[in-house]
mmCIF file of the N, C-alpha and C atoms, coordinates in Angstrom:
data_MODEL
# 
_entry.id   MODEL 
# 
loop_
_atom_site.group_PDB 
_atom_site.id 
_atom_site.type_symbol 
_atom_site.label_atom_id 
_atom_site.label_alt_id 
_atom_site.label_comp_id 
_atom_site.label_asym_id 
_atom_site.label_entity_id 
_atom_site.label_seq_id 
_atom_site.pdbx_PDB_ins_code 
_atom_site.Cartn_x 
_atom_site.Cartn_y 
_atom_site.Cartn_z 
_atom_site.occupancy 
_atom_site.B_iso_or_equiv 
_atom_site.pdbx_formal_charge 
_atom_site.auth_seq_id 
_atom_site.auth_comp_id 
_atom_site.auth_asym_id 
_atom_site.auth_atom_id 
_atom_site.pdbx_PDB_model_num 
ATOM 1   N N  . MET A 1 1  ? 0.976  -1.571 -0.340  1.00 0.00 ? 1  MET A N  1 
ATOM 2   C CA . MET A 1 1  ? -0.198 -0.139 0.085   1.00 0.00 ? 1  MET A CA 1 
ATOM 3   C C  . MET A 1 1  ? 1.537  1.409  -0.192  1.00 0.00 ? 1  MET A C  1 
ATOM 4   N N  . THR A 1 2  ? 0.418  2.366  -0.496  1.00 0.00 ? 2  THR A N  1 
ATOM 5   C CA . THR A 1 2  ? 0.931  3.921  -1.001  1.00 0.00 ? 2  THR A CA 1 
ATOM 6   C C  . THR A 1 2  ? -0.072 4.402  0.297   1.00 0.00 ? 2  THR A C  1 
ATOM 7   N N  . VAL A 1 3  ? 0.917  5.073  0.907   1.00 0.00 ? 3  VAL A N  1 
ATOM 8   C CA . VAL A 1 3  ? 0.593  6.359  2.075   1.00 0.00 ? 3  VAL A CA 1 
ATOM 9   C C  . VAL A 1 3  ? 0.808  7.329  1.751   1.00 0.00 ? 3  VAL A C  1 
ATOM 10  N N  . ALA A 1 4  ? 0.165  8.939  1.701   1.00 0.00 ? 4  ALA A N  1 
ATOM 11  C CA . ALA A 1 4  ? 0.992  9.888  1.214   1.00 0.00 ? 4  ALA A CA 1 
ATOM 12  C C  . ALA A 1 4  ? 0.649  10.715 2.411   1.00 0.00 ? 4  ALA A C  1 
ATOM 13  N N  . LEU A 1 5  ? 1.899  11.170 2.704   1.00 0.00 ? 5  LEU A N  1 
ATOM 14  C CA . LEU A 1 5  ? 1.805  12.416 3.776   1.00 0.00 ? 5  LEU A CA 1 
ATOM 15  C C  . LEU A 1 5  ? 1.424  14.047 3.779   1.00 0.00 ? 5  LEU A C  1 
ATOM 16  N N  . MET A 1 6  ? 1.182  14.548 3.649   1.00 0.00 ? 6  MET A N  1 
ATOM 17  C CA . MET A 1 6  ? 0.574  16.166 3.450   1.00 0.00 ? 6  MET A CA 1 
ATOM 18  C C  . MET A 1 6  ? 0.767  17.045 4.640   1.00 0.00 ? 6  MET A C  1 
ATOM 19  N N  . TRP A 1 7  ? 2.402  17.274 4.139   1.00 0.00 ? 7  TRP A N  1 
ATOM 20  C CA . TRP A 1 7  ? 1.893  18.017 5.458   1.00 0.00 ? 7  TRP A CA 1 
ATOM 21  C C  . TRP A 1 7  ? 2.678  20.219 5.042   1.00 0.00 ? 7  TRP A C  1 
ATOM 22  N N  . GLU A 1 8  ? 1.244  20.826 5.558   1.00 0.00 ? 8  GLU A N  1 
ATOM 23  C CA . GLU A 1 8  ? 1.138  22.247 4.742   1.00 0.00 ? 8  GLU A CA 1 
ATOM 24  C C  . GLU A 1 8  ? 1.177  23.189 6.155   1.00 0.00 ? 8  GLU A C  1 
ATOM 25  N N  . ALA A 1 9  ? 1.870  24.858 5.455   1.00 0.00 ? 9  ALA A N  1 
ATOM 26  C CA . ALA A 1 9  ? 2.208  25.412 6.706   1.00 0.00 ? 9  ALA A CA 1 
ATOM 27  C C  . ALA A 1 9  ? 2.426  26.724 5.793   1.00 0.00 ? 9  ALA A C  1 
ATOM 28  N N  . ARG A 1 10 ? 1.514  27.521 6.500   1.00 0.00 ? 10 ARG A N  1 
ATOM 29  C CA . ARG A 1 10 ? 1.493  29.183 6.059   1.00 0.00 ? 10 ARG A CA 1 
ATOM 30  C C  . ARG A 1 10 ? 2.821  30.171 7.110   1.00 0.00 ? 10 ARG A C  1 
ATOM 31  N N  . ALA A 1 11 ? 3.782  30.927 6.273   1.00 0.00 ? 11 ALA A N  1 
ATOM 32  C CA . ALA A 1 11 ? 4.920  31.576 6.795   1.00 0.00 ? 11 ALA A CA 1 
ATOM 33  C C  . ALA A 1 11 ? 3.901  32.920 7.399   1.00 0.00 ? 11 ALA A C  1 
ATOM 34  N N  . VAL A 1 12 ? 4.967  33.583 8.166   1.00 0.00 ? 12 VAL A N  1 
ATOM 35  C CA . VAL A 1 12 ? 4.181  35.305 8.506   1.00 0.00 ? 12 VAL A CA 1 
ATOM 36  C C  . VAL A 1 12 ? 4.607  35.389 7.931   1.00 0.00 ? 12 VAL A C  1 
ATOM 37  N N  . PRO A 1 13 ? 3.607  36.967 7.044   1.00 0.00 ? 13 PRO A N  1 
ATOM 38  C CA . PRO A 1 13 ? 3.896  37.705 5.833   1.00 0.00 ? 13 PRO A CA 1 
ATOM 39  C C  . PRO A 1 13 ? 4.798  37.924 5.014   1.00 0.00 ? 13 PRO A C  1 
ATOM 40  N N  . GLY A 1 14 ? 5.866  37.863 4.096   1.00 0.00 ? 14 GLY A N  1 
ATOM 41  C CA . GLY A 1 14 ? 7.114  38.226 4.384   1.00 0.00 ? 14 GLY A CA 1 
ATOM 42  C C  . GLY A 1 14 ? 8.206  36.993 3.591   1.00 0.00 ? 14 GLY A C  1 
ATOM 43  N N  . ARG A 1 15 ? 7.579  35.983 4.660   1.00 0.00 ? 15 ARG A N  1 
ATOM 44  C CA . ARG A 1 15 ? 8.669  35.127 4.504   1.00 0.00 ? 15 ARG A CA 1 
ATOM 45  C C  . ARG A 1 15 ? 8.807  33.446 4.371   1.00 0.00 ? 15 ARG A C  1 
ATOM 46  N N  . GLY A 1 16 ? 7.735  33.574 3.383   1.00 0.00 ? 16 GLY A N  1 
ATOM 47  C CA . GLY A 1 16 ? 8.003  32.208 2.273   1.00 0.00 ? 16 GLY A CA 1 
ATOM 48  C C  . GLY A 1 16 ? 9.240  32.113 2.093   1.00 0.00 ? 16 GLY A C  1 
ATOM 49  N N  . GLU A 1 17 ? 9.740  32.175 1.970   1.00 0.00 ? 17 GLU A N  1 
ATOM 50  C CA . GLU A 1 17 ? 11.047 32.074 1.310   1.00 0.00 ? 17 GLU A CA 1 
ATOM 51  C C  . GLU A 1 17 ? 11.858 31.237 2.563   1.00 0.00 ? 17 GLU A C  1 
ATOM 52  N N  . ASP A 1 18 ? 12.034 32.126 3.207   1.00 0.00 ? 18 ASP A N  1 
ATOM 53  C CA . ASP A 1 18 ? 12.781 31.543 4.322   1.00 0.00 ? 18 ASP A CA 1 
ATOM 54  C C  . ASP A 1 18 ? 12.177 30.293 5.340   1.00 0.00 ? 18 ASP A C  1 
ATOM 55  N N  . LEU A 1 19 ? 10.650 29.417 4.755   1.00 0.00 ? 19 LEU A N  1 
ATOM 56  C CA . LEU A 1 19 ? 9.632  28.629 4.955   1.00 0.00 ? 19 LEU A CA 1 
ATOM 57  C C  . LEU A 1 19 ? 10.368 27.455 4.471   1.00 0.00 ? 19 LEU A C  1 
ATOM 58  N N  . LEU A 1 20 ? 10.230 27.989 2.444   1.00 0.00 ? 20 LEU A N  1 
ATOM 59  C CA . LEU A 1 20 ? 10.646 26.958 2.692   1.00 0.00 ? 20 LEU A CA 1 
ATOM 60  C C  . LEU A 1 20 ? 11.861 26.438 1.837   1.00 0.00 ? 20 LEU A C  1 
ATOM 61  N N  . ALA A 1 21 ? 12.463 27.536 2.734   1.00 0.00 ? 21 ALA A N  1 
ATOM 62  C CA . ALA A 1 21 ? 14.696 27.053 2.842   1.00 0.00 ? 21 ALA A CA 1 
ATOM 63  C C  . ALA A 1 21 ? 14.205 25.993 3.936   1.00 0.00 ? 21 ALA A C  1 
ATOM 64  N N  . TRP A 1 22 ? 13.769 26.407 4.543   1.00 0.00 ? 22 TRP A N  1 
ATOM 65  C CA . TRP A 1 22 ? 13.293 25.680 5.898   1.00 0.00 ? 22 TRP A CA 1 
ATOM 66  C C  . TRP A 1 22 ? 12.413 24.343 5.967   1.00 0.00 ? 22 TRP A C  1 
ATOM 67  N N  . ALA A 1 23 ? 11.594 23.733 5.180   1.00 0.00 ? 23 ALA A N  1 
ATOM 68  C CA . ALA A 1 23 ? 11.894 22.553 5.054   1.00 0.00 ? 23 ALA A CA 1 
ATOM 69  C C  . ALA A 1 23 ? 11.759 21.970 3.584   1.00 0.00 ? 23 ALA A C  1 
ATOM 70  N N  . ARG A 1 24 ? 13.188 21.862 3.347   1.00 0.00 ? 24 ARG A N  1 
ATOM 71  C CA . ARG A 1 24 ? 13.528 22.042 2.155   1.00 0.00 ? 24 ARG A CA 1 
ATOM 72  C C  . ARG A 1 24 ? 14.676 21.155 3.066   1.00 0.00 ? 24 ARG A C  1 
ATOM 73  N N  . ALA A 1 25 ? 15.103 21.829 4.149   1.00 0.00 ? 25 ALA A N  1 
ATOM 74  C CA . ALA A 1 25 ? 16.531 21.219 4.195   1.00 0.00 ? 25 ALA A CA 1 
ATOM 75  C C  . ALA A 1 25 ? 16.255 20.783 5.917   1.00 0.00 ? 25 ALA A C  1 
ATOM 76  N N  . GLN A 1 26 ? 14.918 20.143 5.661   1.00 0.00 ? 26 GLN A N  1 
ATOM 77  C CA . GLN A 1 26 ? 14.198 19.216 7.256   1.00 0.00 ? 26 GLN A CA 1 
ATOM 78  C C  . GLN A 1 26 ? 15.002 17.597 6.759   1.00 0.00 ? 26 GLN A C  1 
ATOM 79  N N  . GLU A 1 27 ? 15.350 16.720 6.963   1.00 0.00 ? 27 GLU A N  1 
ATOM 80  C CA . GLU A 1 27 ? 16.529 15.640 6.928   1.00 0.00 ? 27 GLU A CA 1 
ATOM 81  C C  . GLU A 1 27 ? 14.941 14.408 7.516   1.00 0.00 ? 27 GLU A C  1 
ATOM 82  N N  . LEU A 1 28 ? 14.435 13.526 7.568   1.00 0.00 ? 28 LEU A N  1 
ATOM 83  C CA . LEU A 1 28 ? 14.251 12.434 7.315   1.00 0.00 ? 28 LEU A CA 1 
ATOM 84  C C  . LEU A 1 28 ? 14.858 11.403 7.729   1.00 0.00 ? 28 LEU A C  1 
ATOM 85  N N  . PRO A 1 29 ? 14.219 10.917 8.992   1.00 0.00 ? 29 PRO A N  1 
ATOM 86  C CA . PRO A 1 29 ? 15.247 9.473  9.055   1.00 0.00 ? 29 PRO A CA 1 
ATOM 87  C C  . PRO A 1 29 ? 15.659 8.406  8.453   1.00 0.00 ? 29 PRO A C  1 
ATOM 88  N N  . HIS A 1 30 ? 14.891 8.289  7.076   1.00 0.00 ? 30 HIS A N  1 
ATOM 89  C CA . HIS A 1 30 ? 14.886 7.579  5.843   1.00 0.00 ? 30 HIS A CA 1 
ATOM 90  C C  . HIS A 1 30 ? 13.964 8.139  5.036   1.00 0.00 ? 30 HIS A C  1 
ATOM 91  N N  . ALA A 1 31 ? 14.433 7.288  4.053   1.00 0.00 ? 31 ALA A N  1 
ATOM 92  C CA . ALA A 1 31 ? 14.153 8.547  2.927   1.00 0.00 ? 31 ALA A CA 1 
ATOM 93  C C  . ALA A 1 31 ? 12.501 7.802  1.943   1.00 0.00 ? 31 ALA A C  1 
ATOM 94  N N  . PRO A 1 32 ? 11.535 8.680  2.421   1.00 0.00 ? 32 PRO A N  1 
ATOM 95  C CA . PRO A 1 32 ? 10.348 8.110  1.337   1.00 0.00 ? 32 PRO A CA 1 
ATOM 96  C C  . PRO A 1 32 ? 10.904 7.475  0.070   1.00 0.00 ? 32 PRO A C  1 
ATOM 97  N N  . LEU A 1 33 ? 9.219  7.136  -0.283  1.00 0.00 ? 33 LEU A N  1 
ATOM 98  C CA . LEU A 1 33 ? 9.489  6.756  -2.363  1.00 0.00 ? 33 LEU A CA 1 
ATOM 99  C C  . LEU A 1 33 ? 9.529  8.029  -2.667  1.00 0.00 ? 33 LEU A C  1 
ATOM 100 N N  . ARG A 1 34 ? 9.328  8.979  -2.446  1.00 0.00 ? 34 ARG A N  1 
ATOM 101 C CA . ARG A 1 34 ? 9.265  10.350 -3.057  1.00 0.00 ? 34 ARG A CA 1 
ATOM 102 C C  . ARG A 1 34 ? 8.721  11.310 -1.842  1.00 0.00 ? 34 ARG A C  1 
ATOM 103 N N  . ARG A 1 35 ? 9.645  12.963 -2.261  1.00 0.00 ? 35 ARG A N  1 
ATOM 104 C CA . ARG A 1 35 ? 9.388  13.723 -1.946  1.00 0.00 ? 35 ARG A CA 1 
ATOM 105 C C  . ARG A 1 35 ? 9.042  14.635 -2.282  1.00 0.00 ? 35 ARG A C  1 
ATOM 106 N N  . GLU A 1 36 ? 8.127  15.887 -2.007  1.00 0.00 ? 36 GLU A N  1 
ATOM 107 C CA . GLU A 1 36 ? 7.538  16.692 -3.364  1.00 0.00 ? 36 GLU A CA 1 
ATOM 108 C C  . GLU A 1 36 ? 7.231  17.463 -2.514  1.00 0.00 ? 36 GLU A C  1 
ATOM 109 N N  . THR A 1 37 ? 7.971  19.091 -2.354  1.00 0.00 ? 37 THR A N  1 
ATOM 110 C CA . THR A 1 37 ? 8.114  20.538 -1.842  1.00 0.00 ? 37 THR A CA 1 
ATOM 111 C C  . THR A 1 37 ? 7.457  21.405 -3.038  1.00 0.00 ? 37 THR A C  1 
ATOM 112 N N  . LEU A 1 38 ? 6.464  21.783 -2.297  1.00 0.00 ? 38 LEU A N  1 
ATOM 113 C CA . LEU A 1 38 ? 6.279  22.983 -3.417  1.00 0.00 ? 38 LEU A CA 1 
ATOM 114 C C  . LEU A 1 38 ? 5.143  24.120 -2.384  1.00 0.00 ? 38 LEU A C  1 
ATOM 115 N N  . ARG A 1 39 ? 5.020  25.327 -4.253  1.00 0.00 ? 39 ARG A N  1 
ATOM 116 C CA . ARG A 1 39 ? 4.763  26.483 -2.578  1.00 0.00 ? 39 ARG A CA 1 
ATOM 117 C C  . ARG A 1 39 ? 3.757  26.926 -3.757  1.00 0.00 ? 39 ARG A C  1 
ATOM 118 N N  . ALA A 1 40 ? 3.083  27.937 -2.635  1.00 0.00 ? 40 ALA A N  1 
ATOM 119 C CA . ALA A 1 40 ? 1.254  28.514 -3.479  1.00 0.00 ? 40 ALA A CA 1 
ATOM 120 C C  . ALA A 1 40 ? 1.307  29.941 -2.067  1.00 0.00 ? 40 ALA A C  1 
ATOM 121 N N  . PRO A 1 41 ? 0.401  30.483 -3.641  1.00 0.00 ? 41 PRO A N  1 
ATOM 122 C CA . PRO A 1 41 ? 0.093  32.075 -2.647  1.00 0.00 ? 41 PRO A CA 1 
ATOM 123 C C  . PRO A 1 41 ? 0.078  32.146 -1.635  1.00 0.00 ? 41 PRO A C  1 
ATOM 124 N N  . GLN A 1 42 ? 0.664  32.956 -0.606  1.00 0.00 ? 42 GLN A N  1 
ATOM 125 C CA . GLN A 1 42 ? 0.441  33.874 0.632   1.00 0.00 ? 42 GLN A CA 1 
ATOM 126 C C  . GLN A 1 42 ? 0.828  33.225 1.512   1.00 0.00 ? 42 GLN A C  1 
ATOM 127 N N  . ASP A 1 43 ? 1.882  33.124 0.893   1.00 0.00 ? 43 ASP A N  1 
ATOM 128 C CA . ASP A 1 43 ? 3.401  31.456 1.430   1.00 0.00 ? 43 ASP A CA 1 
ATOM 129 C C  . ASP A 1 43 ? 3.451  30.378 2.111   1.00 0.00 ? 43 ASP A C  1 
ATOM 130 N N  . ARG A 1 44 ? 2.346  30.630 1.504   1.00 0.00 ? 44 ARG A N  1 
ATOM 131 C CA . ARG A 1 44 ? 1.753  28.736 2.312   1.00 0.00 ? 44 ARG A CA 1 
ATOM 132 C C  . ARG A 1 44 ? 3.138  27.789 1.537   1.00 0.00 ? 44 ARG A C  1 
ATOM 133 N N  . VAL A 1 45 ? 3.283  26.639 2.359   1.00 0.00 ? 45 VAL A N  1 
ATOM 134 C CA . VAL A 1 45 ? 4.113  26.143 2.136   1.00 0.00 ? 45 VAL A CA 1 
ATOM 135 C C  . VAL A 1 45 ? 3.940  24.693 2.576   1.00 0.00 ? 45 VAL A C  1 
ATOM 136 N N  . LEU A 1 46 ? 3.816  23.002 0.952   1.00 0.00 ? 46 LEU A N  1 
ATOM 137 C CA . LEU A 1 46 ? 3.057  21.972 1.316   1.00 0.00 ? 46 LEU A CA 1 
ATOM 138 C C  . LEU A 1 46 ? 4.115  21.220 0.399   1.00 0.00 ? 46 LEU A C  1 
ATOM 139 N N  . VAL A 1 47 ? 4.808  19.972 1.965   1.00 0.00 ? 47 VAL A N  1 
ATOM 140 C CA . VAL A 1 47 ? 5.743  18.916 1.309   1.00 0.00 ? 47 VAL A CA 1 
ATOM 141 C C  . VAL A 1 47 ? 4.436  17.482 1.236   1.00 0.00 ? 47 VAL A C  1 
ATOM 142 N N  . LEU A 1 48 ? 4.284  17.320 0.233   1.00 0.00 ? 48 LEU A N  1 
ATOM 143 C CA . LEU A 1 48 ? 4.019  15.656 -0.108  1.00 0.00 ? 48 LEU A CA 1 
ATOM 144 C C  . LEU A 1 48 ? 4.583  14.609 0.167   1.00 0.00 ? 48 LEU A C  1 
ATOM 145 N N  . THR A 1 49 ? 4.747  13.565 1.485   1.00 0.00 ? 49 THR A N  1 
ATOM 146 C CA . THR A 1 49 ? 5.744  12.714 0.999   1.00 0.00 ? 49 THR A CA 1 
ATOM 147 C C  . THR A 1 49 ? 5.316  11.037 0.716   1.00 0.00 ? 49 THR A C  1 
ATOM 148 N N  . TRP A 1 50 ? 5.964  10.209 0.087   1.00 0.00 ? 50 TRP A N  1 
ATOM 149 C CA . TRP A 1 50 ? 4.371  8.964  -0.099  1.00 0.00 ? 50 TRP A CA 1 
ATOM 150 C C  . TRP A 1 50 ? 5.563  7.528  0.103   1.00 0.00 ? 50 TRP A C  1 
ATOM 151 N N  . TRP A 1 51 ? 5.266  7.634  1.194   1.00 0.00 ? 51 TRP A N  1 
ATOM 152 C CA . TRP A 1 51 ? 5.436  5.546  1.664   1.00 0.00 ? 51 TRP A CA 1 
ATOM 153 C C  . TRP A 1 51 ? 4.538  4.279  1.111   1.00 0.00 ? 51 TRP A C  1 
ATOM 154 N N  . ASP A 1 52 ? 5.593  2.870  1.229   1.00 0.00 ? 52 ASP A N  1 
ATOM 155 C CA . ASP A 1 52 ? 4.954  2.214  1.391   1.00 0.00 ? 52 ASP A CA 1 
ATOM 156 C C  . ASP A 1 52 ? 5.617  0.887  2.814   1.00 0.00 ? 52 ASP A C  1 
ATOM 157 N N  . ALA A 1 53 ? 4.433  2.055  2.935   1.00 0.00 ? 53 ALA A N  1 
ATOM 158 C CA . ALA A 1 53 ? 3.367  0.564  4.058   1.00 0.00 ? 53 ALA A CA 1 
ATOM 159 C C  . ALA A 1 53 ? 2.221  0.827  4.425   1.00 0.00 ? 53 ALA A C  1 
ATOM 160 N N  . PRO A 1 54 ? 2.061  0.384  5.459   1.00 0.00 ? 54 PRO A N  1 
ATOM 161 C CA . PRO A 1 54 ? -0.102 0.217  5.980   1.00 0.00 ? 54 PRO A CA 1 
ATOM 162 C C  . PRO A 1 54 ? -0.098 1.731  6.737   1.00 0.00 ? 54 PRO A C  1 
ATOM 163 N N  . TYR A 1 55 ? -1.801 1.502  5.884   1.00 0.00 ? 55 TYR A N  1 
ATOM 164 C CA . TYR A 1 55 ? -2.375 3.722  6.075   1.00 0.00 ? 55 TYR A CA 1 
ATOM 165 C C  . TYR A 1 55 ? -1.848 3.830  8.171   1.00 0.00 ? 55 TYR A C  1 
ATOM 166 N N  . ASP A 1 56 ? -1.769 2.964  8.446   1.00 0.00 ? 56 ASP A N  1 
ATOM 167 C CA . ASP A 1 56 ? -2.095 3.310  10.031  1.00 0.00 ? 56 ASP A CA 1 
ATOM 168 C C  . ASP A 1 56 ? 0.344  3.334  10.520  1.00 0.00 ? 56 ASP A C  1 
ATOM 169 N N  . ALA A 1 57 ? 0.965  2.990  9.660   1.00 0.00 ? 57 ALA A N  1 
ATOM 170 C CA . ALA A 1 57 ? 1.783  2.576  9.803   1.00 0.00 ? 57 ALA A CA 1 
ATOM 171 C C  . ALA A 1 57 ? 2.303  4.447  11.065  1.00 0.00 ? 57 ALA A C  1 
ATOM 172 N N  . GLU A 1 58 ? 3.671  4.141  11.964  1.00 0.00 ? 58 GLU A N  1 
ATOM 173 C CA . GLU A 1 58 ? 4.175  5.405  12.055  1.00 0.00 ? 58 GLU A CA 1 
ATOM 174 C C  . GLU A 1 58 ? 5.324  5.391  11.464  1.00 0.00 ? 58 GLU A C  1 
ATOM 175 N N  . LEU A 1 59 ? 5.171  7.105  10.726  1.00 0.00 ? 59 LEU A N  1 
ATOM 176 C CA . LEU A 1 59 ? 6.237  7.081  9.775   1.00 0.00 ? 59 LEU A CA 1 
ATOM 177 C C  . LEU A 1 59 ? 6.648  8.097  9.813   1.00 0.00 ? 59 LEU A C  1 
ATOM 178 N N  . PRO A 1 60 ? 7.892  9.202  9.814   1.00 0.00 ? 60 PRO A N  1 
ATOM 179 C CA . PRO A 1 60 ? 8.841  10.212 10.225  1.00 0.00 ? 60 PRO A CA 1 
ATOM 180 C C  . PRO A 1 60 ? 7.630  11.271 8.987   1.00 0.00 ? 60 PRO A C  1 
ATOM 181 N N  . GLU A 1 61 ? 6.697  12.268 10.459  1.00 0.00 ? 61 GLU A N  1 
ATOM 182 C CA . GLU A 1 61 ? 7.013  13.337 9.648   1.00 0.00 ? 61 GLU A CA 1 
ATOM 183 C C  . GLU A 1 61 ? 7.685  14.634 9.726   1.00 0.00 ? 61 GLU A C  1 
ATOM 184 N N  . LEU A 1 62 ? 8.021  15.636 8.808   1.00 0.00 ? 62 LEU A N  1 
ATOM 185 C CA . LEU A 1 62 ? 8.069  16.708 9.472   1.00 0.00 ? 62 LEU A CA 1 
ATOM 186 C C  . LEU A 1 62 ? 7.868  17.858 10.989  1.00 0.00 ? 62 LEU A C  1 
ATOM 187 N N  . PRO A 1 63 ? 9.134  18.369 11.197  1.00 0.00 ? 63 PRO A N  1 
ATOM 188 C CA . PRO A 1 63 ? 8.512  19.121 12.446  1.00 0.00 ? 63 PRO A CA 1 
ATOM 189 C C  . PRO A 1 63 ? 7.844  20.417 12.443  1.00 0.00 ? 63 PRO A C  1 
ATOM 190 N N  . GLU A 1 64 ? 7.711  20.602 13.286  1.00 0.00 ? 64 GLU A N  1 
ATOM 191 C CA . GLU A 1 64 ? 6.964  22.387 13.882  1.00 0.00 ? 64 GLU A CA 1 
ATOM 192 C C  . GLU A 1 64 ? 8.202  22.895 13.457  1.00 0.00 ? 64 GLU A C  1 
ATOM 193 N N  . PRO A 1 65 ? 7.935  24.313 12.511  1.00 0.00 ? 65 PRO A N  1 
ATOM 194 C CA . PRO A 1 65 ? 8.716  25.257 12.115  1.00 0.00 ? 65 PRO A CA 1 
ATOM 195 C C  . PRO A 1 65 ? 8.590  25.471 13.647  1.00 0.00 ? 65 PRO A C  1 
ATOM 196 N N  . ASP A 1 66 ? 9.681  26.875 13.368  1.00 0.00 ? 66 ASP A N  1 
ATOM 197 C CA . ASP A 1 66 ? 9.630  28.015 14.755  1.00 0.00 ? 66 ASP A CA 1 
ATOM 198 C C  . ASP A 1 66 ? 8.442  28.615 14.726  1.00 0.00 ? 66 ASP A C  1 
ATOM 199 N N  . PRO A 1 67 ? 8.681  29.038 16.196  1.00 0.00 ? 67 PRO A N  1 
ATOM 200 C CA . PRO A 1 67 ? 6.563  30.224 15.657  1.00 0.00 ? 67 PRO A CA 1 
ATOM 201 C C  . PRO A 1 67 ? 6.794  30.957 15.374  1.00 0.00 ? 67 PRO A C  1 
ATOM 202 N N  . GLU A 1 68 ? 7.845  31.897 15.653  1.00 0.00 ? 68 GLU A N  1 
ATOM 203 C CA . GLU A 1 68 ? 8.715  33.313 14.515  1.00 0.00 ? 68 GLU A CA 1 
ATOM 204 C C  . GLU A 1 68 ? 8.328  33.096 13.171  1.00 0.00 ? 68 GLU A C  1 
ATOM 205 N N  . LEU A 1 69 ? 8.184  31.451 12.613  1.00 0.00 ? 69 LEU A N  1 
ATOM 206 C CA . LEU A 1 69 ? 8.435  30.973 11.242  1.00 0.00 ? 69 LEU A CA 1 
ATOM 207 C C  . LEU A 1 69 ? 6.610  31.681 10.818  1.00 0.00 ? 69 LEU A C  1 
ATOM 208 N N  . ILE A 1 70 ? 5.822  30.981 11.623  1.00 0.00 ? 70 ILE A N  1 
ATOM 209 C CA . ILE A 1 70 ? 4.624  30.510 10.573  1.00 0.00 ? 70 ILE A CA 1 
ATOM 210 C C  . ILE A 1 70 ? 2.990  31.266 11.309  1.00 0.00 ? 70 ILE A C  1 
ATOM 211 N N  . THR A 1 71 ? 2.027  31.720 10.806  1.00 0.00 ? 71 THR A N  1 
ATOM 212 C CA . THR A 1 71 ? 0.794  32.126 11.373  1.00 0.00 ? 71 THR A CA 1 
ATOM 213 C C  . THR A 1 71 ? 0.285  31.301 11.902  1.00 0.00 ? 71 THR A C  1 
ATOM 214 N N  . ARG A 1 72 ? 0.467  29.619 11.870  1.00 0.00 ? 72 ARG A N  1 
ATOM 215 C CA . ARG A 1 72 ? -0.425 28.793 13.058  1.00 0.00 ? 72 ARG A CA 1 
ATOM 216 C C  . ARG A 1 72 ? -0.081 27.451 12.422  1.00 0.00 ? 72 ARG A C  1 
ATOM 217 N N  . ALA A 1 73 ? -0.627 26.282 13.632  1.00 0.00 ? 73 ALA A N  1 
ATOM 218 C CA . ALA A 1 73 ? -0.384 24.956 13.338  1.00 0.00 ? 73 ALA A CA 1 
ATOM 219 C C  . ALA A 1 73 ? -0.086 24.364 12.195  1.00 0.00 ? 73 ALA A C  1 
ATOM 220 N N  . VAL A 1 74 ? 1.132  23.540 12.194  1.00 0.00 ? 74 VAL A N  1 
ATOM 221 C CA . VAL A 1 74 ? 0.860  23.059 11.004  1.00 0.00 ? 74 VAL A CA 1 
ATOM 222 C C  . VAL A 1 74 ? -0.004 21.576 10.652  1.00 0.00 ? 74 VAL A C  1 
ATOM 223 N N  . HIS A 1 75 ? -0.372 22.359 9.483   1.00 0.00 ? 75 HIS A N  1 
ATOM 224 C CA . HIS A 1 75 ? -1.800 21.036 8.921   1.00 0.00 ? 75 HIS A CA 1 
ATOM 225 C C  . HIS A 1 75 ? -1.350 20.060 8.710   1.00 0.00 ? 75 HIS A C  1 
ATOM 226 N N  . ARG A 1 76 ? -1.216 19.090 9.282   1.00 0.00 ? 76 ARG A N  1 
ATOM 227 C CA . ARG A 1 76 ? -1.193 17.555 8.466   1.00 0.00 ? 76 ARG A CA 1 
ATOM 228 C C  . ARG A 1 76 ? -2.253 17.041 8.118   1.00 0.00 ? 76 ARG A C  1 
ATOM 229 N N  . TRP A 1 77 ? -1.857 15.646 6.803   1.00 0.00 ? 77 TRP A N  1 
ATOM 230 C CA . TRP A 1 77 ? -2.832 14.826 6.330   1.00 0.00 ? 77 TRP A CA 1 
ATOM 231 C C  . TRP A 1 77 ? -2.708 13.649 6.062   1.00 0.00 ? 77 TRP A C  1 
ATOM 232 N N  . ARG A 1 78 ? -2.825 12.215 6.033   1.00 0.00 ? 78 ARG A N  1 
ATOM 233 C CA . ARG A 1 78 ? -2.860 11.424 5.666   1.00 0.00 ? 78 ARG A CA 1 
ATOM 234 C C  . ARG A 1 78 ? -3.792 10.656 4.854   1.00 0.00 ? 78 ARG A C  1 
ATOM 235 N N  . PHE A 1 79 ? -3.347 10.223 3.668   1.00 0.00 ? 79 PHE A N  1 
ATOM 236 C CA . PHE A 1 79 ? -4.523 9.491  2.519   1.00 0.00 ? 79 PHE A CA 1 
ATOM 237 C C  . PHE A 1 79 ? -3.592 8.341  2.304   1.00 0.00 ? 79 PHE A C  1 
ATOM 238 N N  . GLU A 1 80 ? -4.928 7.998  1.367   1.00 0.00 ? 80 GLU A N  1 
ATOM 239 C CA . GLU A 1 80 ? -4.269 6.240  1.215   1.00 0.00 ? 80 GLU A CA 1 
ATOM 240 C C  . GLU A 1 80 ? -4.206 5.971  0.052   1.00 0.00 ? 80 GLU A C  1 
ATOM 241 N N  . SER A 1 81 ? -3.679 5.672  -0.981  1.00 0.00 ? 81 SER A N  1 
ATOM 242 C CA . SER A 1 81 ? -3.720 5.769  -3.019  1.00 0.00 ? 81 SER A CA 1 
ATOM 243 C C  . SER A 1 81 ? -4.489 4.725  -3.174  1.00 0.00 ? 81 SER A C  1 
ATOM 244 N N  . VAL A 1 82 ? -5.474 5.470  -4.501  1.00 0.00 ? 82 VAL A N  1 
ATOM 245 C CA . VAL A 1 82 ? -5.972 4.446  -5.086  1.00 0.00 ? 82 VAL A CA 1 
ATOM 246 C C  . VAL A 1 82 ? -6.390 3.409  -6.277  1.00 0.00 ? 82 VAL A C  1 
ATOM 247 N N  . ALA A 1 83 ? -5.079 4.649  -6.864  1.00 0.00 ? 83 ALA A N  1 
ATOM 248 C CA . ALA A 1 83 ? -4.669 4.710  -7.925  1.00 0.00 ? 83 ALA A CA 1 
ATOM 249 C C  . ALA A 1 83 ? -4.276 5.705  -8.269  1.00 0.00 ? 83 ALA A C  1 
ATOM 250 N N  . VAL A 1 84 ? -3.180 5.195  -9.718  1.00 0.00 ? 84 VAL A N  1 
ATOM 251 C CA . VAL A 1 84 ? -2.439 5.819  -10.685 1.00 0.00 ? 84 VAL A CA 1 
ATOM 252 C C  . VAL A 1 84 ? -2.505 6.344  -12.254 1.00 0.00 ? 84 VAL A C  1 
ATOM 253 N N  . GLY A 1 85 ? -2.105 7.203  -12.538 1.00 0.00 ? 85 GLY A N  1 
ATOM 254 C CA . GLY A 1 85 ? -1.911 7.614  -13.557 1.00 0.00 ? 85 GLY A CA 1 
ATOM 255 C C  . GLY A 1 85 ? -2.612 8.495  -14.349 1.00 0.00 ? 85 GLY A C  1 
# 
């Protein structure tokens, strides 16, 4: 089974590049099948990781950034892949 973890944060206005750099520099204890980092308006950063694991497996996730860098707590979601293509 493939599980996708989503990590999304919103930077303090004007600090989007700092949050993006912070997220890209975070290393996980072991590598996922795939990792993608995206950005969006309003200084948002999204990190997606894909894992070959059961849905309820304990998987490494990015931590919370320093509170001075973000406007709210990080949002996290977990999804199970049902189709590719």
